[in-house]
Each structure stands twice: as structure tokens, then as C-alpha cells.
C-alpha positions as CSV (number, residue, x, y, z in Angstrom):
1,M,0.1,0.0,0.0
2,V,2.7,2.5,0.8
3,L,4.6,1.6,-2.4
4,I,1.4,2.4,-4.4
5,L,0.8,5.8,-2.5
6,G,4.6,6.8,-2.9
7,S,4.2,5.9,-6.7
8,C,0.9,8.2,-6.9
9,A,2.7,11.0,-5.5
10,K,5.4,10.6,-8.3
11,V,2.8,10.6,-11.0
12,K,2.6,14.4,-10.4
13,Q,6.0,14.7,-11.2
14,V,5.8,13.2,-14.8
15,G,6.5,15.7,-17.4
16,V,7.5,16.4,-21.0
17,T,11.2,17.4,-21.2
18,S,11.7,17.8,-24.8
19,F,9.6,17.8,-28.1
20,E,10.8,17.6,-31.6
21,L,8.6,17.4,-34.7
22,D,10.3,14.8,-37.0
23,S,7.9,15.1,-40.1
24,I,4.5,15.9,-41.3
25,T,3.3,13.8,-44.2
26,P,0.1,14.4,-46.2
27,K,-2.1,11.3,-46.6
28,G,-4.3,12.2,-49.6
29,L,-6.3,15.3,-49.3
30,R,-8.0,14.7,-45.9
31,A,-5.4,13.6,-43.6
32,L,-1.9,14.0,-42.2
33,T,0.6,11.8,-40.4
34,V,2.8,13.7,-37.9
35,K,5.7,12.0,-36.3
36,M,7.2,13.5,-33.1
37,S,9.9,12.7,-30.6
38,V,8.8,13.3,-27.1
39,G,11.2,13.3,-24.1
40,V,9.4,12.2,-20.9
41,H,10.6,12.3,-17.2
42,N,8.8,9.5,-15.5
43,P,10.0,8.9,-11.7
44,A,6.6,6.8,-11.1
45,N,5.9,3.1,-12.0
46,E,5.2,2.2,-15.6
47,I,2.2,4.2,-17.0
48,T,0.4,3.4,-20.3
49,L,-1.5,6.2,-22.1
50,S,-4.2,4.7,-24.3
51,E,-7.5,6.0,-26.0
52,I,-5.3,9.1,-26.8
53,S,-7.4,11.6,-29.0
54,G,-8.0,15.2,-29.5
55,E,-8.8,18.1,-31.7
56,A,-7.3,21.4,-32.7
57,V,-9.6,24.4,-32.8
58,V,-8.6,27.7,-34.5
59,S,-11.0,30.8,-34.6
60,G,-13.8,28.6,-33.2
61,K,-13.4,26.2,-36.1
62,V,-12.4,22.6,-35.6
63,I,-9.4,22.1,-38.0
64,G,-8.8,18.4,-37.3
65,N,-9.3,15.3,-35.2
66,V,-6.1,13.5,-33.8
67,A,-5.8,9.8,-33.0
68,M,-2.7,8.3,-31.5
69,A,-1.7,4.6,-30.7
70,P,-1.0,3.8,-27.0
71,V,2.2,4.8,-25.4
72,V,3.9,3.0,-22.6
73,L,6.1,5.3,-20.4
74,T,8.9,3.2,-18.9
75,A,9.0,3.2,-15.1
76,R,11.5,5.6,-13.3
77,K,13.2,6.6,-16.3
78,D,13.9,9.7,-18.6
79,S,13.2,8.4,-22.2
80,T,12.5,9.7,-25.5
81,Y,9.4,8.1,-27.2
82,K,8.8,8.2,-31.0
83,V,5.1,9.1,-31.4
84,K,2.8,9.1,-34.4
85,A,-0.3,11.0,-34.6
86,D,-2.9,10.5,-37.4
87,V,-4.7,13.9,-38.0
88,T,-8.1,13.7,-40.0
89,L,-9.0,17.0,-41.2
90,A,-12.3,18.6,-40.6
91,E,-14.8,19.3,-43.3
92,G,-13.8,22.2,-45.4
93,V,-10.1,22.2,-44.2
94,S,-7.4,21.4,-46.7
95,V,-3.9,20.1,-46.1
96,L,-2.6,23.4,-47.5
97,E,-4.7,25.3,-45.1
98,V,-3.3,23.5,-42.2
99,L,0.2,23.9,-43.3
100,A,-0.3,27.5,-43.6
101,L,-1.8,27.8,-40.2
102,A,1.2,26.0,-38.7
103,K,3.4,28.9,-40.0
104,N,0.9,31.4,-38.7
105,K,2.0,32.6,-35.3
106,S,-1.3,34.4,-34.4
107,A,-3.3,31.4,-35.3
108,I,-1.3,29.2,-32.9
109,E,-1.6,32.0,-30.1
110,N,-5.4,32.1,-30.7
111,G,-6.0,28.4,-31.1
112,T,-6.9,25.9,-28.7
113,A,-7.0,21.9,-28.2
114,N,-9.2,19.4,-26.6
115,I,-7.1,16.3,-25.5
116,Y,-8.6,12.9,-24.3
117,A,-6.7,10.0,-23.0
118,K,-6.7,7.1,-20.5
119,A,-3.7,6.7,-18.1
120,K,-3.1,3.5,-16.4
121,L,-0.4,3.0,-13.6
122,K,1.0,-0.7,-13.9
123,G,-0.5,-2.6,-11.2
124,G,-2.8,0.3,-10.4
125,P,-6.1,2.0,-11.4
126,S,-6.7,3.8,-14.5
127,K,-7.9,7.3,-15.0
128,K,-9.6,9.2,-17.9
129,I,-7.8,12.4,-18.7
130,K,-9.7,15.3,-20.3
131,M,-8.2,18.7,-21.0
132,E,-10.4,21.0,-23.0
133,D,-9.9,24.6,-24.4
134,V,-6.0,24.2,-23.7
135,P,-4.6,27.2,-25.6
136,L,-2.1,26.0,-28.4
137,K,0.3,28.4,-27.4
138,K,0.4,27.0,-23.9
139,L,0.6,23.5,-25.2
140,K,3.5,24.6,-27.4
141,E,5.2,25.9,-24.2
142,L,4.5,22.7,-22.5
143,L,6.2,20.8,-25.2
144,K,9.4,22.6,-25.4
């Protein structure tokens, strides 16, 4: 019991230490594949993130929906994970529009993201994570 409680306290210390965009590849006219390298500090037990999804919103308009494969964070270790996100563009949004938005600083500053996932501590309970209306600017700063 003490071991589980101690590990739970360490879960609050889990954080992103680095972020690098490796590639953005169009998949036809309605989708993109985004590959990233994400550094994570995990002083807790192994954590599995699953059911990862979200959406990006700019000027009140949903730009696209994101889906990711599960990620397992190694216990008590700083690691870099290769992560792939599949982005399905919303109706009326083109790949060229998204690429232009990615270069538009004010779009990023005014955009938001809704992020959903399920986190499960190895040998422990799982918890649904729901973060809505997270400013893209803040998300970008968190992922530096």
C-alpha cells in the first residue's frame, strides 16, 4: 500500500522534457501523419497512455481530429518516445490550409486543443484524462 501511495505522488512529477517534430506527411487530401520525438521524465511506475485523441480548434473552427496509438512510459526513467499521430482534417479544411496555419503565429496563439486519454499505472487504477480548451500557445510551451 505504501509503495502504491508513494508511486501515486510521483505521478504528479511526470512531465515532458523535450519535443521535436520529426515529420508531417500528407495522406491524401483529408489527412496528415505527424511523427514526433517526445522526451518524458517518469519517476513513477510504468504508465500506459491509451485511447489518446483530440482536436485542434482555430478561431472557433475545428481544424482536425487527432488519434494516437497507445504509449507506454518506462518506469522510473527519462526516455524519448517516437510518437505518431494521425490527423483527420475537418470538413472544409485542406492540407494546404493546415500547413499555412502551422506557420501563422497568431493562429497558434489564438487556437485551442481538446485532449483526451486514459492513463493506467502498472498494477494500479486507470484514469480518464480530459483537457479542454487548452491554448495551443500553452501546449506549445509545455512541449518545449
